[in-house]
Structures are given as C-alpha cells and as structure tokens.
C-alpha positions as CSV (number, residue, x, y, z in Angstrom):
1,M,-25.1,-42.9,41.5
2,A,-26.8,-39.5,41.6
3,D,-24.6,-38.3,38.7
4,K,-25.7,-41.3,36.6
5,K,-29.4,-40.5,37.3
6,A,-28.9,-36.8,36.4
7,D,-27.2,-37.8,33.1
8,L,-30.1,-39.9,31.7
9,A,-32.4,-37.5,29.8
10,G,-31.6,-33.8,29.6
11,P,-29.4,-32.9,26.7
12,G,-27.0,-30.0,26.8
13,I,-24.3,-28.8,29.1
14,S,-26.6,-27.0,31.5
15,T,-24.6,-23.9,32.5
16,Y,-23.2,-21.1,30.5
17,P,-19.9,-20.9,32.5
18,E,-19.4,-24.6,31.3
19,V,-20.2,-23.6,27.8
20,D,-17.7,-20.9,28.0
21,K,-15.1,-23.4,29.1
22,I,-15.7,-25.9,26.3
23,L,-15.8,-23.5,23.4
24,P,-12.4,-23.1,21.7
25,G,-10.6,-19.9,22.6
26,N,-8.5,-19.5,19.5
27,Y,-11.2,-20.2,16.9
28,S,-11.2,-19.0,13.3
29,S,-13.8,-20.4,10.9
30,I,-12.2,-22.1,7.9
31,L,-15.0,-21.0,5.6
32,N,-16.4,-17.4,5.4
33,R,-20.2,-16.9,5.9
34,K,-21.0,-17.0,2.2
35,D,-19.1,-20.2,1.4
36,T,-20.5,-21.7,4.6
37,Q,-24.0,-21.3,3.2
38,K,-23.0,-22.8,-0.1
39,A,-21.3,-25.7,1.6
40,I,-24.3,-26.4,3.8
41,Y,-26.5,-26.9,0.8
42,A,-23.8,-29.0,-1.0
43,I,-23.8,-31.4,2.0
44,K,-27.6,-31.4,2.2
45,D,-28.0,-32.2,-1.5
46,Y,-25.4,-35.0,-1.3
47,I,-26.8,-36.7,1.7
48,E,-30.4,-36.6,0.6
49,K,-29.6,-38.0,-2.8
50,N,-27.3,-40.7,-1.5
51,L,-29.5,-41.8,1.5
52,C,-32.3,-42.3,-1.1
53,K,-29.9,-44.4,-3.2
54,E,-28.4,-46.5,-0.4
55,L,-31.6,-47.2,1.5
56,N,-34.1,-47.1,-1.3
57,L,-36.0,-44.1,0.0
58,M,-38.0,-41.3,-1.6
59,M,-38.3,-37.7,-0.4
60,V,-41.8,-36.9,1.0
61,Q,-43.7,-34.1,2.7
62,V,-43.7,-34.1,6.5
63,P,-46.0,-32.3,9.0
64,L,-44.9,-29.5,11.2
65,I,-48.1,-29.7,13.2
66,V,-50.1,-32.7,14.6
67,T,-53.1,-33.0,16.9
68,K,-52.5,-33.9,20.5
69,E,-55.1,-36.7,20.4
70,S,-53.3,-38.5,17.6
71,G,-50.4,-39.6,19.8
72,L,-48.1,-38.9,16.8
73,N,-45.8,-36.4,18.5
74,D,-42.5,-37.5,19.8
75,N,-42.0,-37.4,23.5
76,L,-38.2,-37.7,23.1
77,D,-37.9,-39.6,26.4
78,R,-40.3,-41.3,28.8
79,D,-40.1,-39.1,31.9
80,G,-42.3,-36.3,30.5
81,S,-39.7,-33.6,31.0
82,R,-39.7,-32.3,27.4
83,T,-43.1,-31.2,26.4
84,P,-44.2,-29.9,22.9
85,V,-45.5,-26.5,22.0
86,D,-49.3,-26.7,22.3
87,F,-51.8,-24.3,20.7
88,P,-55.4,-24.2,19.5
89,C,-56.0,-23.7,15.8
90,G,-58.8,-23.5,13.3
91,L,-60.8,-20.2,13.1
92,G,-64.5,-20.7,13.5
93,I,-64.3,-24.2,14.8
94,N,-65.9,-25.0,18.1
95,P,-64.0,-26.6,19.8
96,R,-60.8,-25.6,18.1
97,L,-58.2,-28.3,17.2
98,N,-55.7,-29.1,19.9
99,A,-52.5,-28.7,17.8
100,Q,-48.9,-29.4,18.7
101,V,-45.6,-28.5,16.9
102,V,-43.8,-31.7,16.3
103,Q,-40.6,-32.5,18.3
104,A,-39.7,-35.1,15.7
105,A,-41.5,-37.0,13.1
106,T,-40.6,-40.4,14.5
107,K,-44.1,-41.8,15.0
108,W,-45.7,-40.0,12.0
109,K,-43.3,-41.8,9.6
110,R,-44.5,-45.3,10.3
111,P,-48.1,-44.8,9.4
112,A,-46.8,-42.6,6.5
113,L,-45.2,-45.7,5.0
114,K,-48.7,-47.1,4.5
115,Q,-50.0,-43.7,3.3
116,Y,-47.3,-43.5,0.6
117,E,-47.8,-47.2,-0.3
118,C,-44.3,-48.4,0.4
119,N,-43.5,-52.1,0.1
120,E,-40.9,-54.1,1.9
121,G,-37.4,-52.6,1.3
122,E,-38.9,-49.3,0.3
123,G,-39.0,-46.2,2.5
124,I,-39.4,-42.4,2.9
125,I,-37.1,-39.6,3.9
126,T,-38.1,-36.1,5.0
127,D,-36.6,-32.7,5.4
128,M,-38.0,-32.5,9.0
129,R,-38.2,-29.2,11.0
130,A,-39.2,-29.2,14.6
131,V,-39.3,-27.2,17.9
132,R,-37.9,-28.6,21.1
133,K,-38.5,-25.8,23.7
134,D,-37.2,-27.7,26.7
135,Y,-33.5,-28.1,25.5
136,F,-30.7,-26.2,27.2
137,L,-29.3,-24.0,24.5
138,D,-25.5,-24.7,24.2
139,H,-23.0,-25.3,21.4
140,D,-24.8,-28.2,19.8
141,H,-28.4,-28.1,21.1
142,S,-31.0,-25.6,20.0
143,S,-34.8,-25.2,20.2
144,Y,-35.0,-25.4,16.5
145,V,-34.3,-28.9,15.0
146,D,-33.7,-30.0,11.4
147,Q,-33.3,-33.7,10.7
148,W,-33.3,-36.1,7.8
149,D,-36.1,-38.2,9.3
150,W,-36.3,-41.5,7.4
151,E,-38.3,-44.8,7.7
152,R,-38.2,-48.1,5.7
153,V,-40.5,-51.1,5.6
154,M,-38.9,-54.3,6.8
155,S,-39.9,-57.9,7.4
156,A,-40.1,-59.8,10.7
157,K,-37.2,-62.1,9.8
158,D,-34.9,-59.1,9.6
159,R,-35.5,-57.9,13.1
160,N,-32.0,-58.7,14.2
161,L,-28.6,-57.1,14.8
162,T,-27.1,-58.1,11.5
163,F,-29.8,-56.2,9.6
164,L,-29.5,-53.2,12.0
165,K,-25.7,-53.0,11.5
166,D,-26.1,-53.2,7.7
167,I,-28.4,-50.2,7.7
168,V,-26.1,-48.3,10.1
169,K,-23.1,-49.0,7.8
170,K,-24.9,-47.6,4.8
171,I,-25.8,-44.4,6.7
172,Y,-22.2,-43.9,7.8
173,K,-21.0,-44.5,4.3
174,V,-23.2,-41.6,3.1
175,I,-21.9,-39.3,5.8
176,K,-18.3,-40.2,4.9
177,G,-19.1,-39.6,1.3
178,A,-20.5,-36.1,2.2
179,E,-17.2,-35.3,4.0
180,T,-15.2,-36.2,0.9
181,H,-17.6,-34.3,-1.4
182,V,-17.5,-31.1,0.5
183,Q,-13.7,-31.2,0.8
184,E,-13.5,-31.6,-3.0
185,L,-15.4,-28.3,-3.2
186,Y,-13.5,-26.6,-0.4
187,P,-10.1,-28.3,0.0
188,Q,-9.2,-26.0,2.9
189,L,-11.6,-28.1,5.1
190,K,-9.1,-31.0,4.9
191,T,-6.6,-30.2,7.6
192,P,-4.4,-32.2,10.0
193,D,-5.8,-30.0,12.8
194,F,-9.2,-31.8,12.5
195,P,-8.7,-35.4,11.2
196,N,-11.4,-36.8,8.9
197,L,-13.9,-39.4,10.1
198,P,-12.4,-43.0,10.2
199,D,-13.3,-45.2,7.2
200,E,-15.3,-47.6,9.4
201,L,-17.3,-47.1,12.6
202,E,-17.3,-49.7,15.4
203,F,-20.3,-51.3,17.2
204,F,-20.6,-51.6,20.9
205,H,-23.5,-52.6,23.1
206,A,-24.5,-50.3,26.0
207,E,-23.8,-53.2,28.3
208,E,-20.3,-53.6,27.0
209,I,-19.5,-49.9,27.5
210,L,-20.8,-50.1,31.1
211,E,-18.5,-53.0,31.8
212,M,-15.6,-51.0,30.4
213,F,-16.4,-47.9,32.5
214,P,-18.7,-49.0,35.4
215,D,-18.3,-45.9,37.5
216,L,-18.8,-43.3,34.9
217,P,-22.1,-41.6,33.9
218,R,-23.4,-42.1,30.4
219,K,-21.9,-39.0,28.7
220,Q,-18.5,-39.7,30.3
221,R,-18.6,-43.3,29.2
222,E,-19.3,-42.1,25.7
223,T,-16.4,-39.6,25.9
224,A,-14.1,-42.3,27.2
225,I,-14.8,-44.9,24.5
226,L,-14.5,-42.2,21.7
227,Q,-10.9,-41.6,22.8
228,K,-10.0,-45.0,21.5
229,H,-12.7,-45.5,18.9
230,P,-13.6,-42.2,17.3
231,A,-16.7,-43.4,15.5
232,V,-19.1,-45.8,17.2
233,F,-22.6,-47.1,17.1
234,I,-23.9,-47.8,20.6
235,I,-26.6,-50.5,20.5
236,G,-29.4,-51.0,23.0
237,I,-30.2,-47.5,24.4
238,G,-33.2,-47.6,26.8
239,W,-32.8,-51.0,28.4
240,V,-32.0,-50.9,32.1
241,L,-28.4,-52.0,32.6
242,K,-26.7,-53.8,35.5
243,D,-26.1,-50.6,37.4
244,G,-29.9,-50.0,37.5
245,Y,-30.0,-47.3,34.9
246,P,-30.5,-47.3,31.1
247,H,-27.7,-45.9,29.0
248,E,-30.1,-43.1,28.3
249,M,-33.8,-42.6,28.6
250,R,-35.7,-43.4,25.4
251,A,-39.4,-43.1,24.5
252,A,-41.3,-46.4,24.9
253,D,-43.3,-46.4,21.7
254,Y,-40.9,-46.3,18.7
255,D,-37.5,-47.8,19.0
256,D,-37.2,-51.4,20.2
257,W,-34.8,-51.4,23.2
258,V,-36.3,-54.4,25.0
259,T,-35.6,-57.3,22.6
260,D,-33.2,-59.9,24.0
261,T,-30.2,-60.2,21.6
262,S,-28.1,-62.5,23.7
263,K,-28.4,-65.4,21.2
264,E,-26.7,-63.2,18.6
265,T,-24.0,-61.8,20.9
266,G,-23.4,-64.6,23.4
267,K,-23.7,-61.9,26.1
268,D,-26.5,-60.4,28.2
269,T,-27.6,-57.8,25.6
270,H,-30.9,-56.1,24.7
271,G,-32.2,-53.7,22.1
272,L,-32.3,-53.2,18.4
273,N,-31.7,-49.4,18.4
274,G,-28.8,-47.1,18.9
275,D,-26.8,-43.9,18.2
276,I,-23.9,-43.0,15.9
277,L,-21.4,-41.0,17.9
278,V,-18.1,-39.5,16.7
279,W,-15.3,-37.6,18.3
280,N,-15.4,-33.9,17.4
281,H,-11.7,-32.8,17.1
282,L,-12.6,-29.1,17.2
283,T,-14.9,-29.0,20.2
284,K,-13.0,-32.0,21.8
285,R,-16.3,-33.5,22.7
286,R,-18.7,-36.4,21.9
287,H,-20.8,-35.6,18.9
288,E,-24.1,-37.4,18.2
289,L,-25.1,-37.6,14.5
290,T,-28.1,-39.9,14.5
291,S,-30.5,-41.8,16.7
292,M,-32.2,-44.8,15.0
293,G,-33.5,-48.3,15.4
294,I,-35.8,-51.1,14.4
295,R,-39.2,-50.2,15.6
296,V,-41.5,-51.9,18.1
297,T,-43.8,-54.7,17.4
298,K,-47.1,-55.0,19.3
299,D,-45.5,-57.3,21.8
300,T,-42.4,-55.2,22.4
301,L,-44.6,-52.0,22.5
302,K,-46.6,-53.5,25.4
303,K,-43.4,-54.5,27.3
304,Q,-41.9,-51.1,26.9
305,L,-45.0,-49.2,27.9
306,E,-45.3,-51.4,30.9
307,I,-41.7,-50.7,31.9
308,A,-42.3,-47.0,31.4
309,N,-45.6,-47.1,33.3
310,L,-47.4,-45.7,30.2
311,M,-49.9,-48.4,29.5
312,D,-52.7,-45.8,29.0
313,N,-51.0,-44.8,25.8
314,L,-52.2,-48.0,24.2
315,K,-55.6,-46.3,23.7
316,L,-54.0,-43.7,21.4
317,P,-54.7,-44.0,17.6
318,Y,-51.0,-44.5,16.7
319,H,-50.5,-47.3,19.3
320,Q,-53.8,-48.9,18.2
321,K,-52.5,-49.1,14.7
322,I,-49.5,-51.1,15.9
323,M,-51.6,-53.3,18.1
324,N,-54.0,-54.1,15.2
325,D,-51.2,-54.7,12.6
326,E,-52.5,-51.7,10.5
327,I,-49.0,-50.3,9.8
328,P,-45.9,-52.1,8.6
329,L,-42.9,-53.2,10.6
330,S,-40.1,-50.7,10.0
331,V,-36.6,-49.4,10.7
332,G,-35.9,-45.7,10.9
333,G,-34.2,-42.8,12.5
334,G,-33.3,-39.1,12.4
335,I,-30.0,-37.7,11.2
336,G,-29.3,-34.2,12.6
337,Q,-28.7,-31.9,9.7
338,G,-27.1,-29.1,11.7
339,R,-25.0,-31.6,13.6
340,V,-23.6,-33.1,10.4
341,Q,-23.0,-29.8,8.8
342,M,-21.3,-28.4,12.0
343,L,-18.9,-31.4,12.1
344,L,-18.0,-31.5,8.4
345,L,-17.5,-27.8,8.1
346,R,-15.3,-27.6,11.2
347,K,-17.6,-25.3,13.1
348,A,-17.4,-24.6,16.8
349,H,-21.0,-23.8,17.3
350,F,-24.4,-25.1,16.0
351,G,-25.5,-21.5,15.5
352,E,-22.9,-21.1,12.7
353,V,-24.9,-23.4,10.4
354,T,-28.5,-22.9,11.8
355,V,-30.6,-19.8,12.2
356,T,-32.5,-19.8,15.5
357,V,-32.9,-18.0,18.9
358,W,-30.0,-17.9,21.3
359,P,-29.8,-16.2,24.8
360,E,-27.8,-13.0,25.0
361,E,-25.4,-14.6,27.5
362,L,-24.5,-17.3,24.9
363,K,-24.1,-14.8,22.1
364,K,-21.7,-12.7,24.2
365,I,-19.6,-15.8,24.9
366,C,-19.5,-16.7,21.2
367,K,-18.6,-13.1,20.2
368,A,-15.7,-13.1,22.6
369,K,-14.4,-16.3,21.0
370,N,-14.8,-15.1,17.4
371,I,-17.7,-17.4,16.8
372,H,-20.4,-15.8,14.5
373,V,-23.8,-17.1,15.5
374,L,-26.4,-16.6,12.7
375,E,-29.5,-14.6,13.5
C-alpha cells in the first residue's frame, strides 16, 4: 500500500533517469518551430471561441496575484505540499500587502461570477497564467501553467451526474473540434502513427476503476484503463475509496467529491467532479487534459473541510461567502492549454509548446533525443 500512498498528490515522474526512459528515442517533430507557433494560436483561438459558444461563456480578465488573507489561492491538494510563491508588495504601505502568485484561479472564479453579473446558465472563461513552484519538471509538468479556467452559474436541481456529464461532453466536443481544425490547417498532423482522439469519451467512477485494478496505484490504474478506453472521464476524485485512499488528493474547498451519487448509479459512488484523461500515442502515457467539477455547497464544504482537518479555513473570506450564500452555485474547471497543444501537435515534450524554465539535466536529455525545448 506504500506505493498507493506515494501516488496520491505529487505530479510528475520524479527522477530524470525515468524521464530519459519515457521520452521517445527516435523523435522528429512533425511541424517546424515557426509552424508550431502558428498552430498553437490556431488551437487557442478555436478552443476559446467554441468553449464560449458551447457553454455560454464570455472571456474575462483574471488575476495573476491575490492576497494571502483572501483565501482565494488554489492549494491544489489538501496536504499542504505545494505552496504558492509569496511576496510583500506595495511601496510605501505599512504593512505591505501579503501577496501570492496564483496556482490556479479556481476559487477566484466563483466570486467573479457575481462580479461579472452572470445569471444561471451563463459563465466566464479566462486565459489564466500561474506559477506552481513545487512541481517536478518532466515532460508534461512545468512551474509555469496556462489554463482555460472557466466557471458557469448553475441551479441546485442540476447538481447531479447527468448535468456533469453533459458539460464534460461539450468540452470534449470542443477539443475534438480543435483537433480537426488544426489538421485541416496542417494535414501532416493526421498520421496513422498517432491515431486521433476517439469520437466519444467514456465515463467511469473512481470506485469502478479500483474494482477493476484493486492492487494498482492510481496512475497505473489510469494507464491500465486507457489501454482499453483511450478517452475517459473519471468521476469522484477525492473521496476515500474502499482501499483506504482517494483516487487522488483534491483540495477540500472547490470541487464536490463528497456527495453520495449511489441513487443515480446503483453503486457505492461519490463525487460530482473528475478529470478527462486520454492516451497519448506518442509518449505512450496517460495524458490529463482537464480537471473540473460541480462546486461545493455550504454543506458539502463543511463535510470536506472536516475530512481534510481544515475547519479553520471556514473563517476565510472566500469560505464565508459560500457559507452565507453570497456567491452562486457553479460548475467549473481548468483545461491545460499546453497539455492540449502538446497532444494535438504530436509533441513529445511540454517545453515544445511552452516557454518556461527547465533544469540543465532535462535540457540535455531532450537535446539528445532531438526534442527542441523553447527558452
């Protein structure tokens, strides 16, 4: 069980010898560097326009910095292992503001729905940039993060699996459409070496996947199911499963992973959140595209904070707004821009589509494999 515990929170491969093993040895980029940049923005433009259309969203401004006291920063998990960049700001102010670089805009978006006067069925989408300094830097994780962070107002009657699945299907439709669009612009991307995404993705509960592969840690379970089902949405990430561990650690104060959904499934299932995972035929690995979910109510927030032993967080302004019904019920998520671009452009490494910092050891590994990492 030690392997299962170690697999819960920290993303990334964790050693560079392992990164060296998983990166392809006979790699040649299909697109040159100039066309890659053009294709990146073709994908970006298509996805932003069509997410707005499918989910009734509008593009809005999003913060790079929040104050520590606001409670708006994303903790990413609930074990405190991934902390944000902190710094004082405000020249001439005494005391100076306790500022943080956002790790994601997850908790900012829900109050923002009220700020931007969104009604039921309306929402926002952002071109979010963030810094996550505590990630291991491998082929698809970096300290710099860009996401399409989105959020939409919903009603209490729609807090169910049917509504969640409908939203997921619309997001997958847009990603599939982006794949078709970029291949129309660059036909060489359509190749039997790297099959396209399946037309439909399939839904599985975290409990079901554990039943299929009871002895495997989380990432190995995901790898195993993607061999048979190359595009899946895993529902209920955060709830403690029958083996004593959640499928993966999730923060306690945004996605709802505690709600009992057994009446809808006829099984012992929980949670109204999940991830879209696909099989990457180039890297031959699991590839996460988005994490999303129906957000907590004041009742499920209290339950999840109690489970996470974080009840003191109820005093924070963000949490108080939920408890006092000052912000709307919502559904939302973050779609990794670099992850989507990497997949659709048949790239072996995240650094081929994103400019950020990489350790010298990783750059040497990439250079030896003909992978050009942007700097």
